[in-house]
N, C-alpha and C positions, 0 to 999 in steps of 0.2 A: 502478511498477506492473509486474505480470508479464504478459508476452505470453501469450495464450491457448494457443498451441501452443509457446511458448518453453520452458516447463518440460519438455516432452517432448524438445526439442532438447538441453537441458542434461543431463537424466538419461541420454539415449542416449549422449551423449559420455562420461559417466562410466563407462558399462558397457562400451563397445567401444573406448575409447581414442582418442587424437588422430589416429591414422593413418586412421581412417575419414572419408569425406567427409560433412560435415554436411548434413542435409536442408535444403531451401530454406526460409528464414524465412517465417513467416506474418505477418499484418498486424493481428492483434487482440490486445488486452491484457486482463488481469484484475487489478485492484488488490487482490490477495489478500495474505495474510500469509505469512511464511516458515514452512517446515515445521519440525517439532520437531527433526529431526536436523540442526541447523545446525553450522557450523564454530565452534571455540572462538575467542574474541576474542584480539586481539594483546596479548601481555604486554609490560610495559615492558622486561624483560631481553631478550626476543626481538627487540624493535624495533631494538636496536643490535648485533645479531649481525654477524659479519664476512661479507663477500661471498665466496661459494664460487668456487674456480677450476674445479671440475668437480663432477659430481653424478650423480644417477639419478632414477628416478620411483618410489621405494619408498614414498612417503607414501600414506596412505589416500586423500587428496584429489588425488593426481596425475592428470593427464589429464582434468580436469574443465573445462579451458579457462580456469581462473582461477588466477593466480599466488598460491601460498599460503606462500611462503618468508618468513621474518620480517623481513628487512631491506628488502624492497620490496613484499611482498604482504600477505596477510591475517594471516600468523603462525600459521596452522593446521598448517603442516608445519615440520619441522626444516630447518635450513639445508642445502641441497644435495640435498633429496629430492623436489623438484617441478621438475625440470630442464626438461621440455618446455613446461610452462605459463609458466615465467618467462623462457625464452630470449629472446624478442623484446623484452621490457621491458628486460632487461639490455643488449641491443644498441642501445637507444634508440628502439624502436618502428619499425614498417614497415607496408607494405601487402601482406603476403604471403598474407593470407587470401583464400580463394576469393570471398568476398563483399565484399572491399574495393572502394571507389569505386563503390558502388551507391546512394549518397545516403542510406544508413541506417546508423546506428551499430550494430555487431554484437558489441561486447564484452559479457562477462557483467556483470550488474547494471545497467550503463548502457544496454545495448542488447538485441539479440535473444538473445545468448548463442551465436550461431553461429560466432563467431571466438574464438581464443585472445587473452588480454590482450596488447595491444601490436601486433596484426597488422591493425588496421583504422584506421590513423592518419588517413587523409584524411577518413573519414566521422565519426569520433568527435571530431575537433577537439582543442582543447587541454584534454583532460580529465585529464592526468597529475596535475594539482594536486588533483583530486577523487577519484582512485582510493582505495578502501579507507578513505574518510573518512565520517563521519556527524555528526549533531547530537544524540547521545545523552547528552551532558553536561547536568547539571542547570542549568548556567549558559549553555547555548546560546541563541542568538537575543537576547542582551542588548546587542549592539552593541560588545562588548569582547572581544578575543581572550584566551582563558583557557588556551591551551596554552603551556606553558613553552618547548617546542621551537620555537614560532613567535614568540618574544619576548613572550609574554603573561604573565598573572598566575600561572599554574601551578595554577589551580583545577580545570582539566579535564585528563583524561588525553590522551595523544597521539592525534590524529586524531578527537577527539570533539566539536570545536567548529568544524565546517567553515564554516558561514555567516559567523561572526565572524572567523575567522582567514584564510580564503582567498577570501572574497567570496560574494555571492549570485547572480552571473551564472551561467547554465547554457546550454550550447550547445543549439540547437533540434533537433539531430540525435540527442540522447540520449533515453532513455525518460523519466527524471525531468527533463524540460527546463523544467518550470514556466513555460512561455511566455517563456523567456529569463531569468527571475529568480525566485528562491525568496523569496516574500513572507510565508512563515509566521512566526508569532510564538508565544511562550508566553502563556497566559491564566490568569486567576485562576479555578481550578476551584470555588471556593466560590460563584461568581456564575452566574446563569442567562444563557445557555443551556448553559454548559459543564458545570455540575454534573450535568446530566441525561445527558450523554454518558458512555459507558463502554467498557471492554474486554471483548469476548466471547471467552473461551478455550474452544475446542472440544475434545472428547475425541480428535479426530484429531491434536491437537498444533498445529493452526494457530489463528490469531487473526484476528478482524475487529473493526470498530468497530460499536457499536449505540447506540440512544438510547431513553430511557424515554418512552413515549407513553401511559402509563397507570400505575396504582399497581403493577401486576405485569405489564406488557406492554412489550416493546421491539420496535423495528423495525430490521432490518438487510437485507442482500442475500441473495437466495435462493441464489446460487452459493456462499455461505459454508457452507451445510449440505448442498449437493448434490454428488455425485461420480459417477463411473462406476458405482459399486455401489449407488447410490440415495441416500436421504436419511438423514443422521445429524445430528440436532439436539442431541445430548447436549453439554452445556457449561455454563459458568457466566458470569454477567455481573457485573462490578464497576464501580460508578459512580465517576466521577472526583471527585465531591464529597468534600471533607475534613470534612464535617459531624460534629459530636460524636457518638460512638457507632459511628463507622465503623471500617474501611471497610465500605461497604454492598455486599454481594454476595449473589447468589441463583442457584440452579440452574435450568436450563431444564427444564420439565416437559411442554410441549406446543408445537406449532407449526402454522402455517397458511401455505401458499404457493399461488400460482396453479397450478391443476391442469395447465395447459398448459406449465408450465416444466419442462424437463429439462436435465440436464447436457450431454447430447449436442447438443441443439439450441442451447444457449447457446454451446458451444465452437465450433460449426461455422458460425455466422453471426449476423446481427442480428435474426432473426425473433422472438426472445423477450426481447429486451433490455428491453422495457417490462413484462415480467413478473418481472424480477429483484428481487423484494422478498420479505421473510419477516417474519411476526409471530410472536414467541415469548413464551410465558407463563412467568413465574418462580414459584418456590415460596414466595417472600416478597414482600410488598407494599412494596418498598423505595422506591417512588415517594412513599409517604406521608411519608417522612423527607427525601428530597432533592428532591421535586417531579418533575413530568413536563411535557412539552411537548404542545401541541395539534397537530393535523394539519390542514393547509389546502392545497388545490390553488390556489396563489396566483399562478401564473405566467402565466395567461391562455391563450388559444387559439393554436394554430400560425398563423404568418403575421401575427399582430397587430403593428401598427406602434406606435412610441412606447416609452418607457422601461419596463423591467420592474424589479421590486424587487431590491435588492442582496441578496447571499447571505452567510451566515455558515456556516462549516464547521469542525469539529475532529475529529481522529482520531489513532490510534496507528500512525503510519507506521513502516515497517521501520527508518528511519534516525533515529528520535527516542527509541529505547529505551522506557522506561516512562512517558515524559512526553507529555502531550497537546500537540499543535501545531495552531494554528488559522489560518484565513483570515478576514479582516475585510473585509466589503463587496466581495467578488469578483463577477464579472459573469456573468449569463446570456447566452449567445451566441445560441442558437436553440432554439425549442420545436418538437418534431416530433409527428406525428400518432399515433405508436405509444406514447404516454405516456412518452416520454423527452425529455430536453433536454440540450444541451451547455453547458458552463460553463468558466470560467477560474479556478476555485479550484485551488490547488496540492495535488493529491492523489497518492498513490503506494501501493505495496503495504502492506497493513495498514489503509488507509482504506476498504476495501470495506465497504459498509453504513453508512458515516457519513452523518449527516443533512445535507442542504442546507437551511438554516434561513433564514426571513425574519422581519423584525421589524415589529410593528405597535404603535407607541407603546412601552410598557414590556413588551409581551408578545412571545413568540417562538413560531413555528410551524414544524413540519417540512413543507417544501415538496417534498422529494424525498430519494432515497437514492442514494449514489454507487455506480456499477456497474462500468464498464470503459472502455477506450479503443476508439475506432472509427477506422478508417483515413480520412484526409482527403486521400489521394493524388490528384493531378491538379488540385488547386486552387492555381494559381500564386500565389506570394507569401504563402501561409498556412501555418500549422503542419501537420506531417504527420499529426497525430492529434487527434481530438476527445475531450474528456473527457465521458463520458456518465453521466447520472443518470436514475433512474426517478422520474417525477412522482408526487406524493402522490395524484393522481387515480386512480392504478392500485390503491391499497390503502385509501384513506380510507373507502370505503363498507363495508369488511369489519371495520373496527376495533371497532365497538360489539358486533357479534355475536361476535367472537373474545373480547373482554374479558369478555363475559357467559357464555362457555362454550358458546354455541350452535353454533359451528363450530370446527374445529381437530382435530388428532390428538394424543392424549396419548402420552408416551413410556413404553414398557413398563418401562424401567430407566434413570431419570435418572443422569447420570454422577456426581453428588455430588463435584464437583471444586472447588467454590468455596473460597476462602481465608478 
């Protein structure tokens, strides 16, 4: 998940270079998707390039605090052209960052992004085995290592079968800590409730996860379509369902959000977390073909004792490529009075807007929408961040009116970007 102020930290570093002192890290996260202008993936040839004896910072991605050289980094830079960002990793890691030993991992991707790769060793723990890896391979999460370089079958490219080849344990000090273990799995997208989940591609170049809650209505997070410049809901939704006649995709033509929600208020504190939801209307009723889920405020009142229903969740995280990854029967931690609740489903950037789902017999209902991280600092013995979702009670009452066209704002010029 992305730190709410962390993206600014990262972008500022890229503009002014490593010599400038980073701003103090903030404590809030947004599980948003990666921007369109991403670095290229590591190529197989680049992965085995020789270690440079000297170099410079001539790469486009130099001084962004992330090592991008091919033998030890992302592979986005040629060998020897990202010297400053790779120096500490080549020396074996250290604690030279200003923010080292503050109890919070500050490396890019794993942490706040305030430190250069390899300069926050004490706080980031043993993450060297996880750097620049993901689970984007089609065969990830199958319990078998499929990377040839790790002694596996060779069905996956290098660094794309992380959970199966290097393990599911995750240090609690990193962003994607997954409560100590990554429990996500692959699911059959032809089956409910996974068939009704889909990828929301926005005209801005970013992506979120959304879920069909009507024939032509999806629900996602408001922060997916809000920015400093206002609301931009232009985009297209593609359902995960592999039903015949697909893929089922439609463009967004209207939206409705809580009028009190703004990007500024969301990024600056917790006051509008319970308003971080958005209903979007599509130009095609694809829910007729793949189905849609009901919406139910099923978690009960704040402070209620006793068990709460188990949660199901699936999304398109930054680290799973084009494949849906899911959580089965994860736990509600606490329900709050502002229409939010904390949970222990393993979500990350790209899972924003994904539905937190409950089961009632053979039926599934959207009980909430994934939103952000909230600081849990000061609670001894507990994780540093709470995973926050918006309760269905915040938007359930608006669904019928929006579906009927009685409320909502039409888009003047839909993006028409569906595939």
